[in-house]
N, C-alpha and C positions, 0 to 999 in steps of 0.2 A: 733723296729716299736713304733710309738707314737700312742696314742689316735684317733687324727682324720686324713684322708686323705684329703685332698683338691685337687681340680682340675679348672683351669679357662679355657675359649675358649672352655666350653662345649656346645653344639647345642640341642636343643629341638625340634623335627618336632612339629608343630602346621599348620593344615589343609595347609599343601604345603609351609609353609615357614618357615626357620630354623630361630630359637629365640636363641641368644646366653647368657648365664649364667653362675653361677658357682655353682659347685657339691661339697657337703661336707659327707663323710663318718664319722658317729661318733659311739659311741659305743649303744648309746640309739637310733638312728633313722639316715635318708638319706635326706639329705635336697639341694632342688634343687630351685635356686634364676635368675628369668628372670631378664636380666638387662635392657630391653626395658619395659616390663610392671611393675617390682619390685613385681611380684607373688610368692609367696612361695609354693612350693609342699614338702610335710615331708611325708616320710615312716616311720612307725614306728618298729623298729628292729625285734620285735616278730611276726610282720604281713608279713613281708619279705618270701615267698616261694618258688620262682625260680629266677635263675640268668643266663643268655646266654650271652656269649661273640662271637661276630660276625663281619663279616668284610664286613663295609658298605659303602656309597659313600664319606664319610668327613673322612675316613681313619677305626677305630674300632668304636665299639658302645655294648653297653651294653643294655640287654632287663632287666628290672627288672618285676616279677608278684609277685602280694599280695594275702593273702587268701582270701579276698573277692572279687578277680578277677579283679582288676585293674591294668593294664598295663601300664607301665613308659618306656620308650625309650631315650637313651641319648646316641649321636653320638660325635667325635673329640678327640678319645683318641689316644695314640699312642702304637706300639705293645710293648714298654718295661712296659708298664703299666700293663700289664696283672699279671704278679707274684706279684706287691704288693695288686693288688686290690683282688685276688685269697687269699693270705696269711692273707688279713684283714678280708675279707667275713668267712673264714673258723677258724679264731680264736675268733671273736665278733658275727656273726650272725650263726655260724653252718650251712652255706647252701654252698655246692660246684658250682662253677663258671663253667658251662658246655661250652666248644666252640662247635659251632653251623655253618654249611657253609650254604652260603644261593644256591639255583640251577639259574645256570648262560646259560641254555641249551637254553633259548629263545624260549620254545614250549610254545602253547597257548592254550593245551589241560593236564588237571591235576586232581584233587581230591579239591574239596572245604570244607574246616573244621571249625567247629565254636567252637572255643575254648573262652568263655566267652565273653570279648566286640571285638573281633578279628576275622574277617573272614579273613582265612589263603587260599592262593591257594599253592597247593603244586604239584610238578613235580617230580615223582619218589624219592618220600617219602621227600624230603628237599623242605622248602616254597621257592617259587618264589617271591612272595609280599604278604604282609599284608593289610588288611584294617581296619582302626578302624570303628567300625558300628557307632559311637556317632559322625563320620563327615557325615552321610547319609542323607540327608534332605528329601529325597524322595525314594518310591520303588515301581515301575510299573511292573505291570506282561504282557506278551503275549503268544502265543499259545506255544512255548516252551523256551521262553526268559522271563530273569528278568533283569531289569534296575536300576540301582543306581544312582542317581542324590547326587551332595554333597553340601553341603555348601563351599562359596566362603570366601577365604580368601583376603583382599584389599592390603595386603602387598606382596603377592606372585605374582611375575614377571609371571610366567607360572602356570594356575590353572586347575587342574583336573575337568572336569564337570561332566561326567558319566561315567559309566562303565558296560559294555552288558554281561551278560553270558547266554549260550547258554547249556539249561537242556534236554539232551536227554530222551525221552518218556519210561516208562515202568523201571527207575529205581528205583521208590518208593516204600513203603511198597504198600502191598494191598486195593485197595480202597481209597489212599491218591493220589492226585495231586502233583507229584516232583516240579512241579513250585510253586503250591501255599505253599507247605512244606519250599521250600528255601526262600521265601519271608516272610513268618511267623517268620523264624528264624533270617531274616534281622530286621523287623520291630520291635522284642523284644527288640532289643538294641540301635534300630537308634533313633537319636535325631530328632524322628519326634512327634510334638507337638500337642496333639489332646486333646481337652478341654471337657473330661469325666468326669462326677461325679459333685457333688456342689462345690461353691468354700466356703473357710474358712470364708470370710469375702468381702463385697462391700465397696468401698469408690465412692459416687458420685460423678461428675460434679467437680472434682480436676482440679486448674489451673495449666496447663503445660508451661513452657518457651520453652522448647525444648524435643521432637518437639512441636510446637507452638498449642495451640488449649485446650479446656476443656474435660477431658477423666474421663469415669467411669472405677476405676481398681477393677481388680477382682482378689483376693490373693487365688490362687490355691496350694494346697503342693508342686509341683514341680516346676510350672511359675508362671509368672507374666502376667495378662492378660489387655491391655489397648484395650479400646473400645471405639471409637471417633466417629463423624458423618459420617468423610470420611475414617478413617484408623485404623487397628487393628494390634496391634503387640503382639506377644506373646514372652515373654523374660524368658528362663531358669534361676533358679538360679544359673546355674553353669557358668554362662557367667557373673556374677556381681563380679567386682573387690573390689569397694571401695564403703564404704557410708558416707556422710558427713551431717551434719548441720550446718548450717550457720548462726549467725543472723545480721540480718541490721534494724536498728531502730523498726520500729512496725511489721517486716516481718520474716519470716525465710524461708532459700532456704534450700528443701532435695534432697541433689545430689544424685544417683546413678553412678557408673564410670560401664561402660559395654566393653567388650573383649569377642566374636567380638562384632561388635555395630550393633545396629538395622539400617534396609535400609530403604527408601523410594524413590525408581526409584534410581536414582545415588546418592541420596544423603545418607550421614552414621552419624548416630548420636551416638558419642560414649559416652554421657552422656546423662541421664535422670533427667529434673530439673523440679522439684515440686516447687510452691509458694505459701507458707500459710501465713495469717494472725493471729498472737500472740492471738488476742481477740477470734477469732473462735474455738468453743468448740464441743465436739461429745459425745454420748452414744452408745457405740457398744457391740453389744452380737454376739459371734464365732459361726460356724457355725457347731460347736461340742460338745459331750456331756465333762461334767467336768471331767471324769475318763481319757479319750482321750488328753483333753489339757494338766492336770497334766502330763499324762505319755509320752506326747511326747514333751512337753515344759517346764513341771517341773515348777519353778517359775517364768520363762520370761515372760507367759502370762497367764492370767486368762479367764473365760468364760465371763464376763461382766467386761468391761472396760469402763472408761470413763475419760476426761479432756482436754487438747488443742487438736485441730484437728492434730498439726505437732506429737505431741508427741504420740498418738496413732498409727501415718501410720509410724513412726519412730522406734516405739517399736515392730509391727506387722513384718517389714521389719527385725528387726535385728535378731529374731527369727528365721524366716523362713531361712534365706541367711546365718546364723551362721557366720555374719562377724562383726568386732568393727564398731561403728558408730565414725568418725573422727570430732571432733570440732576445731573451733581456740583454738591455746594457749594463752601465756602471753602476747601477742603483744597488744599494745592498742595505737592509732593514735594520732594524736596532737588535733583531736577534742573528742577525747575518744571512738572511735569506734574501733571495731575488725578488721576494713579493711581500706583499702587505695582507694579515688577515681581515676579513672583513665581512659584512652583509650587505645584498642587494636585493629588495625586494623580497624582505623576512627569509632568505635564505643565503648561507654560510657558503662563502667563498674565497678565491684568491685574487687580489688586484695585482697587476705586473706593469708597472710602469719601464716603458719600452725608449728607446732613442726617438720613436718619431711619434709617440702616442700613448694609449694605455689600453690593455686588454684586461678583461676579467672573465674567468673560470669558476663556474662550469654553468650555473641555472639560474636565468637565462645568461648565455654567453653574451658579452659587449665589447665592442671593439669602437675606439674614440682614438682619431689622428688629430695632433696638435693643428690641422688648419683648420678644423670643423669647429673647434673649441672657442668657444666666447669669450670665458671666465671661469676661474675656480674659486672656490669658497671654502674655509674652514670655520665649520660651525660647532655650535654645543652639543653635545650626546644629549639624547633625549631620554636616555632610562637613568644613567649615572654620568657622574662627575670625571671618571676614570677612562672616558673613551671620548672620540670627538666622531664629527660625520666630515664627510670630504664628497663637495657637490662640484657638480661639472655641469655647465651650460654651455649649450652648444650656439652656434649662429641662426639655427632654424628655432630657436625657443626650447627645445627640449632639455628636461634635466635631469640627472641620473644623481642619485644620492647614495654614496656608500659608506654606511653606517657601523657603529661599535667597531671603530678601529682604537687599537691602543691609545694610549697619550705618550708611549714612550716613541711611538712610529712618527710623531709631528715633526720632531727636528730634520729628521731625514725627507720625508718627504716634501716639508717646505723649502729645503735648500734644494729639493730636486726641480720642484715646479718653479722655485725662481731663476735657479740656472736655464730652463728653458723658456724664460721669458714670457710665461704666460701671465696672462693678466689677473691678477689675485682681487677678488671685489672686496673682501672687507679689509683689504689694505688702505684703499683710498678712503675708507669712511674713516680708518683710525687717523690718516693725517689730516682729515678736516677737525678733527678735535683735540689737534696739537696744544699742548698748554695746559692741558686737565691731567691729573694727578689720579683721575677716579674711573681709569680704565680698567683697574684690578678685577672688573667682572669678567672680562673674557678669561677662554680657557687657558689660552695660550700664555697669561700670565702667571700662571700655577705652576710653571716646570722648577722656579728657580726659589732654592732656600733664601738666598740672600734678599730677593724680592718680597717673600713673606716677612721677613724680619723687618723690611723697610717700611711695607704695609703696616704693621702694628705700631711701629714709632710714630709713623704718621697718625695714627688713629689717636694714639696717646697725646701727642703735642696737641693736634687740631681740636679733637674733640673734649679730651679732659675726662670727666666721670660721668660721660652721658652711659656708658653701657651700664654702670652699678644703677642710674635713676630708671632705666628701663628695668632692669630687674625688680626696683622696689616698686615700679607700677604694678607689675605682677601679682608683687607679695600683698599690696594693699587692698585687695580684694581677692578673699581665700573664702571660699563658700564652707569649703570641709571645715577650717578653723572655727568659721562661724556658728555652724551647728553643734559643734562640741561643745562651744561655750553654751550655747543654748539647753542643751541636753543637762549641764550640770547645773544649771540655774534651774531649771524646770524640775530636776530630782531633789534639789536642796528644799524646794517649796514643797514640793510633792508630799513629802512626810508629814509637813503642816497640815496639808488638808486631810490627809490621813489621820491624824490624830484627831482631828474636828469632826470626821464620820465616827472616829469609835469613841468620840463622847458623846456623840447624839445619835446613836446608830440604833434606839430602839423608837425612835420617833417617827410618825407618820408625815412630818413637814419636809423632814429630812430627806424622803424619799422622792417625794412626787415633783420636787425642781428636775430630778434625774428623768423623768418620764417627758417634760414638758419638750416643748420644740423652740428654743433660743434661736434669732436669727444667724445668719451666718457674714452679714456685711460689718457689725460691729466689731466681729472677732478678727474679721482681715484688717479694718483699719486699726485696732489695738497692736497688731504684728509690726507696722508700718515702722513707727518710730522707735519699736524696741529693736529692729534691723540696724537702725542708723545710730542708734546710741552702742551696739555692742561691735561697729565696725572697727577696724584699727586704724591708727593713724598713719600718714606716709613718713617713712625717714625722710630725714633733712636732705635736700637735693643739693651736690656740690657744683657751687658758681664759680666760672672760670673768671681767674682774676687777669683782665685785660692787661694789667699794667706790669703784670710779670716779667720778669725776663724770661726768652724761650730755653727750653731744654736744649743741651748740648747734643750735637750729632753724632754718629757712630763712624769708626773707621771707615766702613765701607761707603756712607751715606757722604763725607768727606772726600772720598776719591771719586766717587759720581760724579758728586759737582763740579769738580774739578777736570775729568776726562769728558765728560757730558760733551762738547764742542768739537772736541776730538774725534768721538764715535760717531757723529753725525758727519764730518768731513770723510771719512773713510768709507762710511755708508751713506751714500746719499739716497734722498727719497725712504729714508727707514722712520719708520713711524714714532710714536710716544714709549708705547709697550715694547717695541721690539728692540729700542734702547737699554730698555731693563733688561730684558734676557741675554741682550749681548754683552750688557756690562757684567752680570751674575756670571757668564762662563770666563770674560777676562779676568775677574775678580780671582775665579779660583785659580788661573793659571798663573798667577802673580807670584811673584818671588816670595820667600820670608822676609828678607831684607825690605823689599818695597812695604808689605804689608807692616811689619813695625815700626817703619816710619810713620804710616798711617796712624797705627796704635797709640803711638807717642803725641801726634797731633790731637787725637780724640781725649787722650788725658788731660793732655793742656787746657783740651776746651771746657771739660769736666771741672778741672780746678777752678777756672776764671766764673764757671756758672755757678758753683757753692759760693765763691767770692762774692760775685756780684748780689746772689741769693740772699747771702746775709746780710748784705747792707741795706736790700731792699727791704727785708722783715724788722730790720732794726729801726728805719726809718717810719714802720706803721702800713707799710703796704700791705703786708699780708692779714694782719688785725681787721683793717678796713673792710676787706673782701670777707671775712669770717663774720663781722657784723652784720655787714650786707645779707650774706646769705641768712643768718638768724632770724635776721628781720622777715626775709623773702618767707622763709619757713613758719614763722610766728604767724604771718596771714593767713597762708594756707591750710595750715594745720589746726584742726578744732580742738578745743580744750575738752578734755575727760571730765564729765560732768561726776560729781560725787552720789550715792545710791540716795540720800538723804535729798538733795535738790530734784533728783529724777523722781523721787516718791510724792515731793510735793507739786510738780510739775505734771502728774498723774491725778491727782485730787480732783480738779476740775473736770476731767473729761469721766470719772467717777460721778460727779453731781447732775454733769449732764446727761448722765442716762439715767437719773434718778425721775425723770420725767419733770423737772422742774420750769422746763422749755417748752412744755406741752407739747412734745414730738413724740407720738404713739411708738416712731419706729425704734427708740433707746428704752429699755425698760429694766428698771434695777433687779438686783436678783431678789429682794424682799416682794416687789411687787410679782414676779413668777412663780415665788413660792406660796403665793396667796390665789392663786387661780387654781379651779376643779380641773382637773387633768384627769382623774381615777376613770371617766367614763373611756378612755381610749385604751386600756387594758382590757375591755372585755370583747375588743373587736378582733377580726380574723388578721389583722397586720398588728397586733399587739406585740407580738414577739419581736418583728423585725424593728417596730419602733424602740422597744425597749435597747435594743444595740444601739441603734442611731443616737437615744438620749444618751447613753454610757458616753459615747464619745464626746458629745455636746457639753457632758456635765465637766470631761475633762476640759474642755475648751475654756467653759466659764470658771474654771477653777485657776487655770492660766491668766485668765483677765483679771482675776482678783490679783494674784501674785503680782503681774503686772503694774498693777495700781498700787503695790504696796502697802496694803493695809495688813495689820496683823490680825492672824485668826479670833485674837480675844475679841477685837475690836469688831470683828465680821459678826461674829456670834452674839456681841451685845445688840448692835444695828437691828439683827434679823427677829431678836427676842423682842 
């Protein structure tokens, strides 16, 4: 048998909910650590007085009682664990593990027994259920009844609100009411806080961020009393999990972690956050004699204390709660502070990296221990590239996203997370993408100026002139330029049409076509070829010459290729992008002599490139690429047509509209002018139709100019 016995997946019942954790039996003590809260319960081996093995809801459980009267119950054991636990307890603790059966008859009458902090309800001398009196929040009495009310646990799906006991009359001793005796036994061990006696000390008008307001804090031996204008809170020291003292510029945050939290209606406050100024001082005298202070607190406190307000408050709380105060570790951000400014749930706050976790203040406060963190992730900022998001995922699947962190904080935070050996989520993704140089999309790579230069050189070397071709594709279709060209063409031909109207302004035949209703379809069909004709040709695309020599590398790239394997060996498991970042930092720290050596190598490579390129061009390599580029552009680029050819092509369209094909939907100008449309002038909508006809007349004139018929020929045709 070893020196320790350890069990995982062991549950401890806390106010109606089961908290999972680990239980370890050693020769010196019994230690249970909750996975959810990280709270550690330690039972010293000499204090253990009783151990019972029982059949419970989650399998088998063990009940441990100490000599001071505290009771600890743990469930989740297997039947086969009994032998090993019994032998270990007998050998190391000198305590026999007794098997005890629970009563399952379902009777609701029995005997109530008060044994230490437990109320046991026994039926036929076997316990049916047990009530920890520390869970009782209130006790009320009636004629023959006692009602117990319980503290509520927010994590429990189903909560026990109250239990009523019927106490028959005449069962108590003479002169004592059995109901009152029952209630007094409950209240003696219940967690009912009553502000009796004098406070040890009082701090006036302290600024509290959570819950918000200014409170007088009265320190009692067993609880903390927050007295405000609207609300009062009584906080037992047994509910305090941790104490934090967090500096920020000229202020100090004093954070008290609570479990269970204090309540205000439906709101739960898991953290009490006090804000102090570093310059605020206080002189305090404890409401105790010097002998009592020395006897109870030894050297932790003195009767007369003075100093900064936050120091005095933290010292008093540390002595009464008997908890260590957690402060930030060795982390130092880009600005020199021990915290990182960020946002959580649309509220700005501060994230403090601690030695064993992270804490965010202040709205809402969040404390995450390294033990409950599954992985972290550095993500791209959603609003701007000047910031990034830090995501933390817990083992329970909950994700916390701290956003709007300045890019300069990335290096410090990454080194901190890496040193704490936390699992970085996107590191594994990048390692799986090794060998690819296109990881430049990541935010992490944009730190380094040398990396930026390397990416630009890679683009030039690999893609050639693709950027110019992309820009040309945008220029090839420019609606604004086309409209300008059309307007100029329309204006030049419009003068001819105006002269037409001036020459024949007195004839009625010229006025009639203006009032007629030409069809819209021919006008639309006439515009389509015009737009194609006016579209500018694309510029010639640069074609990459596959046979051309490769461009020379810069001094930095030559050094990086030579040092890549060395960096990999010094930093095992580093990804491609992290190599680039680390190489940039190393290149900056490289001495001038070393850099000059690589500059000479780069100049030599450049001379060799120019020499090889000259030989390649003399051999006709560059000319062949240019000829192939010209051939490809000649295939794609449409030839520009002369105005004369465009006019010839438009004439068949005009003939077709002349009605030669027998299609009534196409009518020439001569046919329209011969129609009698003067009757429409006397109608009620005559004025509206005149306006429409004026617009259509311009479209007709435009069609004529597109057909490229001179004004004189058009007049002769109409005559």
